[in-house]
LONUTI-572261 format. One line per 3 residues: number of its first residue (from 1); their letters; for each residue x, y, z of C-alpha. Coordinates in nm, 3 decimals, padded with zeros to 5 digits. Layout:
N
NUM) a) X,Y,Z; ...;
This chain:
352
1) mvm) 16.607,15.338,03.313; 16.240,15.332,03.207; 16.270,14.967,03.107;
4) rva) 16.428,14.878,03.442; 16.148,15.052,03.636; 15.889,14.875,03.423;
7) kvl) 16.058,14.542,03.491; 16.056,14.599,03.866; 15.689,14.704,03.863;
10) tvv) 15.602,14.392,03.666; 15.785,14.174,03.920; 15.610,14.347,04.210;
13) val) 15.268,14.286,04.056; 15.357,13.923,03.992; 15.475,13.882,04.351;
16) lll) 15.156,14.026,04.491; 14.957,13.775,04.287; 15.188,13.476,04.331;
19) ptv) 15.119,13.390,04.695; 14.741,13.394,04.644; 14.761,13.161,04.345;
22) ayg) 15.026,12.933,04.493; 14.854,12.886,04.826; 14.499,12.904,04.697;
25) irt) 14.520,12.561,04.533; 14.658,12.411,04.855; 14.429,12.576,05.109;
28) sak) 14.138,12.394,05.272; 13.806,12.561,05.353; 13.889,12.531,05.722;
31) fea) 14.221,12.711,05.675; 14.054,12.980,05.465; 13.814,13.045,05.754;
34) hia) 14.113,13.073,05.988; 14.280,13.320,05.752; 13.961,13.527,05.735;
37) aad) 13.936,13.538,06.114; 14.302,13.635,06.143; 14.260,13.901,05.879;
40) asl) 13.968,14.052,06.066; 14.178,14.084,06.379; 14.499,14.207,06.214;
43) erp) 14.433,14.567,06.313; 14.403,14.468,06.678; 14.754,14.364,06.787;
46) vrp) 14.759,14.047,06.993; 15.056,14.096,07.220; 15.196,13.798,07.408;
49) vnd) 15.146,13.891,07.774; 15.245,13.565,07.940; 15.496,13.666,08.207;
52) anl) 15.543,13.320,08.352; 15.920,13.371,08.337; 16.054,13.708,08.449;
55) rpi) 16.420,13.606,08.397; 16.430,13.490,08.033; 16.759,13.366,07.890;
58) igi) 16.821,13.323,07.516; 17.086,13.094,07.371; 17.284,13.221,07.072;
61) lsq) 17.487,12.975,06.863; 17.843,13.087,06.788; 18.015,13.017,06.456;
64) pgd) 18.366,13.002,06.311; 18.507,13.238,06.052; 18.579,13.607,06.008;
67) pap) 18.610,13.813,06.226; 18.709,13.542,06.477; 19.079,13.445,06.493;
70) dgq) 19.169,13.099,06.362; 19.050,12.824,06.594; 18.796,13.050,06.766;
73) syi) 18.428,13.126,06.712; 18.227,13.446,06.747; 17.890,13.606,06.814;
76) aas) 17.822,13.960,06.691; 17.750,14.176,06.995; 17.451,14.337,06.821;
79) yvk) 17.249,14.017,06.872; 17.328,14.023,07.243; 17.237,14.391,07.282;
82) wle) 16.918,14.341,07.079; 16.795,14.069,07.315; 16.910,14.254,07.626;
85) sag) 16.719,14.563,07.512; 16.397,14.360,07.540; 16.472,14.230,07.888;
88) arv) 16.653,13.901,07.824; 16.996,13.774,07.908; 17.216,13.565,07.678;
91) vpi) 17.395,13.234,07.707; 17.643,13.159,07.426; 17.620,12.808,07.286;
94) fyd) 17.955,12.727,07.128; 17.920,12.561,06.788; 18.200,12.311,06.865;
97) mdi) 18.066,12.197,07.202; 18.010,11.831,07.275; 17.648,11.722,07.246;
100) edi) 17.617,11.682,07.622; 17.728,12.043,07.680; 17.491,12.168,07.410;
103) err) 17.203,11.989,07.582; 17.300,12.137,07.920; 17.284,12.487,07.776;
106) fav) 16.958,12.414,07.599; 16.810,12.308,07.935; 16.899,12.649,08.085;
109) tng) 16.773,12.867,07.799; 16.418,12.979,07.719; 16.469,13.032,07.348;
112) lll) 16.726,13.000,07.071; 16.861,13.255,06.822; 17.046,13.131,06.513;
115) pgg) 17.240,13.436,06.390; 17.350,13.561,06.051; 17.697,13.492,05.916;
118) gat) 17.876,13.278,05.662; 17.900,12.928,05.810; 17.869,12.620,05.586;
121) lap) 17.529,12.450,05.589; 17.596,12.083,05.528; 17.624,11.768,05.742;
124) ghr) 17.969,11.720,05.886; 18.025,12.091,05.938; 18.014,12.165,06.308;
127) fyd) 17.795,12.476,06.295; 17.531,12.297,06.093; 17.544,11.979,06.301;
130) sar) 17.510,12.175,06.627; 17.229,12.389,06.485; 17.044,12.079,06.369;
133) hlv) 17.076,11.919,06.712; 16.944,12.233,06.881; 16.650,12.251,06.639;
136) ela) 16.571,11.886,06.705; 16.576,11.956,07.080; 16.341,12.252,07.028;
139) lka) 16.102,12.046,06.815; 16.095,11.767,07.073; 16.039,12.015,07.356;
142) ndn) 15.743,12.174,07.180; 15.599,11.833,07.093; 15.602,11.759,07.466;
145) gdy) 15.421,12.081,07.558; 15.739,12.268,07.651; 15.696,12.601,07.465;
148) ypv) 16.041,12.684,07.327; 16.075,12.960,07.061; 16.342,12.967,06.791;
151) hgt) 16.436,13.261,06.570; 16.672,13.254,06.273; 16.824,13.569,06.118;
154) clg) 16.970,13.563,05.765; 17.205,13.260,05.783; 16.984,13.145,06.070;
157) met) 16.678,13.148,05.842; 16.874,12.963,05.575; 16.985,12.710,05.838;
160) lav) 16.625,12.642,05.940; 16.522,12.603,05.575; 16.796,12.349,05.509;
163) ils) 16.735,12.154,05.830; 16.357,12.135,05.799; 16.360,12.052,05.427;
166) sny) 16.654,11.808,05.452; 16.764,11.965,05.124; 17.122,12.098,05.126;
169) til) 17.089,12.262,04.783; 16.760,12.441,04.844; 16.914,12.788,04.866;
172) gtf) 16.960,13.013,04.565; 17.184,13.311,04.492; 17.052,13.666,04.519;
175) dae) 17.198,14.014,04.478; 17.085,14.147,04.815; 17.400,14.264,04.990;
178) dap) 17.353,14.607,05.149; 16.996,14.617,05.018; 16.740,14.744,05.275;
181) apl) 16.394,14.669,05.141; 16.023,14.680,05.223; 15.840,14.353,05.292;
184) lyt) 15.583,14.228,05.042; 15.328,14.050,05.260; 15.162,13.733,05.129;
187) dea) 14.802,13.631,05.190; 14.930,13.414,05.478; 15.062,13.721,05.660;
190) aas) 14.716,13.771,05.808; 14.766,13.458,06.019; 15.114,13.557,06.136;
193) hll) 15.156,13.555,06.514; 15.457,13.784,06.473; 15.275,14.050,06.270;
196) rsl) 14.961,14.034,06.483; 15.178,14.093,06.790; 15.349,14.403,06.649;
199) ppd) 15.189,14.749,06.665; 14.992,14.817,06.344; 15.212,15.114,06.251;
202) vva) 15.523,14.893,06.267; 15.355,14.636,06.042; 15.270,14.916,05.799;
205) dlq) 15.621,15.064,05.812; 15.777,14.726,05.728; 15.548,14.706,05.427;
208) nkp) 15.582,15.062,05.303; 15.938,15.165,05.394; 16.278,15.004,05.324;
211) iam) 16.365,14.958,05.691; 16.429,14.581,05.687; 16.808,14.551,05.648;
214) enh) 16.886,14.284,05.388; 17.252,14.185,05.353; 17.288,13.843,05.194;
217) mng) 17.402,13.654,04.885; 17.202,13.335,04.945; 16.831,13.299,05.003;
220) lam) 16.516,13.095,04.952; 16.313,13.139,04.634; 15.936,13.087,04.636;
223) aaf) 15.973,12.816,04.370; 16.219,12.624,04.588; 15.982,12.653,04.883;
226) len) 15.686,12.520,04.684; 15.894,12.231,04.549; 15.969,12.112,04.904;
229) pal) 15.640,12.002,05.067; 15.808,11.951,05.405; 15.881,12.324,05.426;
232) grf) 15.526,12.417,05.329; 15.387,12.191,05.599; 15.612,12.346,05.862;
235) frv) 15.635,12.713,05.762; 15.402,12.976,05.626; 15.557,13.240,05.401;
238) vsl) 15.482,13.575,05.562; 15.669,13.804,05.323; 15.886,13.827,05.015;
241) sld) 16.136,14.094,04.909; 16.315,14.194,04.590; 16.690,14.195,04.541;
244) ksg) 16.875,14.459,04.339; 16.797,14.284,04.010; 16.426,14.252,04.088;
247) say) 16.442,13.881,04.175; 16.211,13.772,04.455; 16.314,13.579,04.764;
250) ist) 16.135,13.480,05.084; 16.213,13.732,05.356; 15.998,13.613,05.650;
253) leg) 15.892,13.264,05.757; 15.687,13.153,06.055; 15.607,12.808,06.191;
256) rny) 15.248,12.695,06.147; 15.237,12.485,06.463; 15.568,12.568,06.630;
259) pft) 15.695,12.899,06.778; 15.960,12.935,06.507; 16.023,13.262,06.321;
262) atq) 16.284,13.343,06.059; 16.383,13.664,05.884; 16.624,13.703,05.597;
265) whp) 16.653,14.062,05.721; 16.844,14.182,06.027; 16.633,14.349,06.298;
268) ekn) 16.936,14.370,06.528; 17.139,14.593,06.295; 16.917,14.902,06.295;
271) afe) 16.998,15.002,06.651; 17.340,14.849,06.707; 17.552,14.843,06.389;
274) wtp) 17.704,15.170,06.265; 17.951,15.085,05.989; 17.949,15.361,05.724;
277) hlr) 17.994,15.117,05.434; 17.642,14.972,05.475; 17.312,15.159,05.433;
280) iph) 17.161,15.032,05.757; 16.835,15.220,05.827; 16.871,15.422,06.147;
283) std) 16.550,15.625,06.127; 16.315,15.651,06.422; 16.075,15.413,06.248;
286) air) 16.355,15.161,06.187; 16.468,15.170,06.551; 16.111,15.128,06.673;
289) msq) 16.065,14.827,06.445; 16.387,14.670,06.571; 16.278,14.712,06.933;
292) eva) 15.929,14.575,06.876; 16.058,14.262,06.702; 16.297,14.205,06.994;
295) nff) 16.008,14.256,07.237; 15.808,13.994,07.049; 16.078,13.727,07.059;
298) vae) 16.165,13.782,07.424; 15.794,13.777,07.515; 15.779,13.435,07.348;
301) arr) 16.074,13.321,07.561; 15.894,13.434,07.877; 15.650,13.148,07.818;
304) nlh) 15.928,12.893,07.869; 16.025,12.778,08.219; 16.372,12.629,08.168;
307) kak) 16.617,12.740,08.434; 16.956,12.658,08.575; 16.994,12.419,08.867;
310) nil) 17.119,12.707,09.078; 17.241,13.064,09.048; 17.606,12.957,09.022;
313) eed) 17.536,12.739,08.718; 17.350,13.032,08.563; 17.636,13.271,08.635;
316) dml) 17.887,13.034,08.478; 17.701,13.022,08.146; 17.606,13.387,08.089;
319) iyn) 17.768,13.604,07.819; 17.883,13.834,08.100; 18.184,13.605,08.140;
322) fkp) 18.322,13.741,07.812; 18.421,14.086,07.685; 18.326,14.215,07.341;
325) vft) 18.601,14.330,07.104; 18.575,14.652,06.903; 18.588,14.496,06.555;
328) gkh) 18.432,14.798,06.382; 18.742,15.016,06.401; 18.813,15.179,06.067;
331) eyv) 19.154,15.012,06.057; 18.992,14.667,06.061; 18.966,14.485,05.727;
334) gee) 18.763,14.168,05.682; 18.444,14.015,05.548; 18.245,14.100,05.862;
337) kdf) 18.379,14.450,05.925; 18.017,14.562,05.952; 18.011,14.424,06.309;
340) eqa) 18.071,14.708,06.553; 18.162,14.461,06.830; 18.198,14.083,06.854;
343) yff) 18.254,13.822,07.123; 18.529,13.568,07.058; 18.541,13.220,07.211;
346) era) 18.825,12.970,07.241; 18.777,12.618,07.109; 18.511,12.448,07.322;
349) srg) 18.620,12.084,07.291; 18.951,11.932,07.192; 18.807,11.623,07.031;
352) r) 18.601,11.804,06.769;
């Protein structure tokens, strides 16, 4: 036991030093000045207050697999509730839609959430191909001055890493199922728009308490990140975490020049998933963190002005057209039994 504790402490010390060394040799004087300025203002939260859009709508990409019946796709209802709790509505984007239909839904939404799950991340698999097309649309929109935020959770973070690195083997294996953990901030955390927008006590709680719900087998190692320059140019590493064996993985990413955020942890689970077989943090601090992260992402979406052609088109696309299923009943057995509720969707297109 003593040896295991010593090992973990050694890894923690190494992690705290690693980001400074790794980024220090790549950082220009100009960027160092930016970091210093950001660090000086970290204690003063910079909340996005742009209310240009008072009716924000977030698109969530569905995926195949458990708990959805064969031939259908699903979205865990916790993601929908999480966004609704911050004042947004949701439009499901079906993973097997034709490209034209995907683009129509993109044009109506003010942000995109790529959820957690177990879909395959490789070209030719429909979830990945649809996610890549949506990310390309978001990149093009932002390049044209159309502020369009994207957030990836768990599988969603892994999806962004694969897409933006063009490396389908970049992910490693980690022992982090049912493993709530604190975040180990890197030196680049000081420049994080996400962290600077959260209340200081929430930032401190994420660092000092295991309230970030980690529940994954795959993840992105720091070494893999550093070996892929394209990722380093696009993302800054905001935090790392340790799995059950003491191995480090990247737990928070943020776009340097694009409104993209990604968490290996699940901010939606704290308030909306109640399965007894997972140690999801439900403390007051954990719920407050969950809400503030949702507030941040929806505030980002309020800066986007996409909208439907008319109210009938909007009505036709909203998640309200579907009813969630109680998948968290104790009699239910399956890989994703930790979902309290889920939305199921019939096949979107016959030809794909």
